[in-house]
C-alpha positions in Angstrom: 79.8 -35.1 -9.9 82.5 -33.1 -10.9 81.1 -29.2 -11.1 81.9 -28.4 -14.2 79.5 -31.3 -15.6 76.6 -29.8 -13.6 73.7 -28.1 -15.1 73.0 -24.6 -14.0 69.9 -25.8 -12.4 71.6 -28.1 -10.2 74.5 -25.6 -9.3 74.4 -24.3 -5.3 74.2 -20.7 -5.2 77.2 -20.6 -2.8 78.3 -22.8 -6.1 78.2 -20.5 -8.6 80.9 -18.4 -8.9 83.2 -21.4 -8.9 81.1 -23.1 -11.9 81.1 -20.3 -13.7 85.1 -20.2 -13.6 85.1 -23.8 -15.2 82.9 -22.7 -18.2 84.1 -22.3 -21.1 83.6 -18.5 -22.9 85.4 -18.9 -26.4 83.4 -18.2 -29.2 83.2 -22.0 -30.2 82.4 -22.8 -26.3 79.5 -20.5 -26.4 78.5 -21.7 -30.0 78.7 -25.3 -28.4 76.3 -24.5 -25.5 74.3 -22.7 -28.0 74.0 -26.0 -30.1 73.3 -28.4 -26.5 70.8 -26.1 -25.8 69.2 -26.1 -29.0 69.2 -29.6 -29.3 67.5 -30.7 -26.1 65.2 -27.9 -26.5 64.1 -29.7 -29.5 63.9 -33.0 -28.9 61.7 -32.2 -25.5 59.3 -30.1 -27.4 59.4 -30.9 -31.2 60.9 -34.1 -31.7 58.4 -36.3 -29.9 56.4 -38.8 -30.5 52.9 -37.4 -29.6 53.6 -33.8 -30.6 51.2 -30.7 -30.7 51.5 -27.9 -31.9 53.1 -26.8 -28.0 56.7 -26.5 -29.0 56.7 -24.6 -31.8 53.7 -22.0 -30.4 56.4 -21.6 -27.7 59.1 -20.9 -29.8 57.5 -18.0 -31.6 55.4 -16.3 -28.6 59.3 -16.0 -27.7 60.7 -14.5 -31.1 57.3 -12.2 -30.8 58.0 -10.9 -27.2 61.8 -10.6 -28.3 61.2 -8.7 -31.4 58.6 -6.3 -29.4 60.7 -5.8 -26.6 64.0 -4.6 -28.7 61.0 -2.2 -30.7 59.4 -0.7 -27.9 61.1 2.6 -28.0 60.3 3.0 -31.6 56.8 1.5 -30.7 56.4 3.8 -27.5 57.1 7.2 -29.3 54.8 6.4 -32.3 51.5 5.2 -30.1 48.2 7.3 -30.3 47.6 10.0 -27.1 44.8 11.8 -26.4 45.7 15.5 -26.4 43.2 16.9 -23.5 
């Protein structure tokens, strides 16, 4: 199909700059991309017939890793150290 309709994983490395040029980076376009990604994630992991806790646990694990990485500098300064 046309380059603008391909997903990121279907684009070859040489076509990446042209694919990025066709993307919509306006606030409305970015919001649409986030909504599409959330809908895809929700349909794949959460809204399934025989779903388990995997989708929600992946979301919580991602949140924990993200919040730890945001607070790493603060945590690093306050951890216990041995003074010898």
